[in-house]
C-alpha positions as CSV (number, residue, x, y, z in Angstrom):
1,M,41.9,-49.7,-24.9
2,A,38.2,-50.9,-23.6
3,R,37.1,-54.4,-24.2
4,P,35.0,-54.8,-27.3
5,K,31.3,-55.5,-26.4
6,L,29.9,-58.9,-26.5
7,K,27.1,-59.6,-28.8
8,P,23.7,-60.1,-26.9
9,Y,23.7,-63.9,-26.9
10,E,27.3,-64.1,-25.3
11,R,26.1,-61.4,-22.2
12,R,25.4,-62.6,-19.1
13,S,22.3,-61.0,-18.1
14,E,20.2,-63.9,-16.8
15,Y,20.2,-65.1,-13.1
16,L,19.0,-67.9,-11.2
17,R,18.4,-67.8,-7.3
18,L,19.3,-70.4,-5.6
19,R,18.5,-71.5,-2.0
20,M,20.9,-73.8,0.1
21,T,21.3,-74.7,3.4
22,P,24.3,-73.6,5.0
23,G,26.3,-76.8,5.3
24,E,25.3,-77.0,1.0
25,M,26.9,-73.6,0.8
26,E,30.0,-74.2,2.9
27,D,30.6,-77.4,0.7
28,L,30.3,-75.5,-2.4
29,C,32.9,-73.1,-1.6
30,R,35.4,-75.2,-0.1
31,K,34.9,-76.9,-3.4
32,A,35.2,-73.7,-5.6
33,M,38.5,-72.9,-3.4
34,A,39.9,-76.6,-3.9
35,A,39.5,-75.7,-7.7
36,G,41.1,-72.1,-7.3
37,V,38.2,-70.2,-9.2
38,S,35.1,-68.3,-7.5
39,M,32.0,-70.1,-6.6
40,T,30.0,-68.5,-9.0
41,E,32.3,-69.8,-11.7
42,Y,32.5,-73.2,-9.9
43,A,28.4,-73.3,-9.7
44,R,28.1,-72.0,-13.7
45,A,30.5,-74.6,-14.6
46,T,28.6,-77.5,-12.6
47,L,25.5,-76.8,-13.3
48,L,26.5,-76.7,-17.2
49,G,28.4,-80.2,-16.9
50,R,31.7,-78.8,-17.4
51,R,34.9,-78.9,-14.8
52,P,35.6,-75.7,-13.6
53,K,39.1,-74.5,-14.8
54,A,41.4,-74.8,-12.2
55,K,44.3,-72.1,-11.4
56,P,47.5,-73.5,-11.0
57,K,47.9,-74.1,-7.1
58,K,51.1,-71.5,-6.6
59,D,48.3,-69.0,-8.1
60,L,46.0,-70.2,-6.0
61,V,48.1,-69.8,-2.6
62,V,49.6,-66.2,-3.8
63,Q,46.3,-65.3,-4.3
64,Q,44.7,-66.3,-0.8
65,I,47.6,-65.2,1.3
66,T,47.7,-61.6,-0.6
67,Y,43.8,-60.9,0.1
68,E,44.4,-62.5,4.1
69,L,47.7,-60.0,4.3
70,T,45.8,-57.0,2.8
71,S,42.4,-57.4,4.6
72,I,44.5,-57.1,7.9
73,A,46.2,-54.1,6.6
74,T,43.0,-52.4,5.4
75,N,41.7,-53.1,8.7
76,F,44.7,-51.7,11.0
77,R,44.4,-48.7,8.4
78,Q,40.5,-48.2,9.3
79,L,41.9,-48.6,13.2
80,E,44.6,-46.0,12.5
81,E,42.2,-43.4,11.2
82,A,39.0,-44.2,13.7
83,L,41.7,-44.4,16.7
84,S,44.7,-41.6,15.5
85,D,46.8,-44.3,16.9
86,P,49.8,-44.6,14.4
87,V,50.8,-47.8,15.8
88,Y,48.1,-49.6,13.7
89,G,49.9,-47.6,10.6
90,D,53.0,-49.0,11.2
91,W,51.3,-52.9,11.2
92,A,49.3,-52.0,8.1
93,Q,52.8,-51.0,6.3
94,Y,54.4,-54.2,7.3
95,V,51.9,-56.7,6.9
96,G,50.4,-55.4,3.8
97,G,53.3,-54.0,2.1
98,E,57.1,-54.9,3.3
99,L,56.0,-58.8,4.6
100,L,53.6,-59.0,1.3
101,D,56.2,-58.0,-1.0
102,K,58.9,-59.9,0.1
103,L,56.7,-63.1,0.5
104,L,55.8,-62.5,-3.3
105,D,59.4,-62.4,-4.3
106,R,59.6,-66.0,-2.9
107,P,58.3,-68.3,-4.2
108,D,60.4,-71.3,-2.8
109,L,58.1,-70.1,0.3
110,L,54.7,-71.4,-1.5
111,P,54.4,-74.7,1.4
112,L,55.0,-72.2,4.2
113,M,52.5,-69.4,2.8
114,E,49.8,-72.4,2.1
115,D,50.5,-73.6,5.8
116,S,50.0,-70.1,7.1
117,I,46.8,-68.9,5.5
118,E,44.3,-70.5,8.0
119,I,46.5,-68.7,11.1
120,V,46.4,-65.8,9.2
121,N,42.9,-65.7,8.5
122,A,42.1,-66.5,12.4
123,A,43.9,-63.3,13.1
124,G,42.2,-61.2,10.0
125,H,38.8,-62.1,12.2
126,I,40.6,-60.6,15.1
127,V,41.7,-57.4,13.7
128,N,38.5,-57.3,11.4
129,A,36.0,-57.3,14.5
130,L,38.4,-54.6,16.3
131,A,38.1,-52.3,13.3
132,R,34.5,-52.9,13.1
133,R,33.9,-51.6,16.8
134,A,36.2,-48.8,16.3
135,N,34.2,-47.7,13.6
136,V,31.0,-47.6,14.9
137,G,32.6,-45.7,18.0
138,K,33.2,-48.2,20.6
139,E,36.1,-47.4,22.9
140,I,39.1,-49.6,22.6
141,D,41.6,-50.2,25.7
142,D,45.2,-50.9,25.7
143,A,44.5,-54.5,26.3
144,E,42.3,-55.2,23.4
145,R,44.8,-53.5,21.2
146,D,48.3,-55.3,22.5
147,S,46.2,-58.8,22.3
148,T,45.2,-58.0,18.8
149,L,48.7,-56.8,17.8
150,E,50.2,-59.8,19.4
151,A,47.7,-62.1,17.8
152,V,49.0,-61.0,14.1
153,R,52.6,-60.8,15.2
154,R,51.9,-64.8,16.1
155,A,50.4,-65.3,13.3
156,T,52.8,-63.7,11.0
157,E,56.2,-64.6,13.3
158,G,56.7,-67.9,10.6
159,L,56.5,-66.0,7.5
160,H,58.3,-62.6,8.7
161,Q,61.2,-65.2,10.1
162,A,61.6,-67.0,6.9
163,V,61.3,-63.7,4.1
164,S,64.4,-62.5,6.4
165,K,66.7,-65.2,5.4
166,P,68.0,-66.0,1.9
167,P,66.7,-68.9,0.2
168,G,67.9,-71.9,1.9
169,E,69.0,-70.3,4.8
170,T,68.1,-71.9,8.0
171,K,70.0,-70.3,10.7
172,G,70.2,-66.4,11.3
173,K,68.5,-63.3,13.0
174,A,65.5,-61.9,11.2
175,S,66.9,-58.3,10.0
176,D,64.0,-56.2,9.4
177,E,61.6,-56.3,12.6
178,P,58.2,-56.3,12.3
179,P,56.8,-53.0,14.5
180,E,56.9,-53.7,18.0
181,T,53.7,-55.1,20.0
182,P,52.9,-52.4,22.9
183,G,54.0,-54.0,26.0
184,R,56.6,-56.1,25.0
185,S,60.2,-55.8,24.1
186,P,61.1,-56.9,20.7
187,E,63.2,-59.6,22.1
188,E,60.5,-61.4,23.4
């Protein structure tokens, strides 16, 4: 069923173009993220003298970790397609599928997810840079591939170990291993 049409006076048809310094834009972005809303929602509410309606912290953390892991998976799929290397597909399936699914089933891991967002984001930037290079036809050597996969392995290692254990369990070996990083044995 489609959404009902808004009356003309309820439609957001007007726009405001605003120039900001990089510092102001960064500040706006940080405040919007802290409030758990988009920059547009935050700016609109603030300009109109209202407080932005914040999402619960749980929802914000889940949204952020989901975004980071699916972005990495998307870039891995692009790399698999551009380079015809199935290792990237294995990692895409693991990061954006298996690992993410297990995390979403474990609300007890929210603090770990929150602590991991920054490092997962940094690894995502590395994967994104490699995918951009591959998408424009630049050659990717084995050392670049290996270091990129190792960065993702390290960034997701804590999450992997946590989801591999039942809630409340502190000891035990991970049952499902992430894809092997080329050049490294799984035991390393």
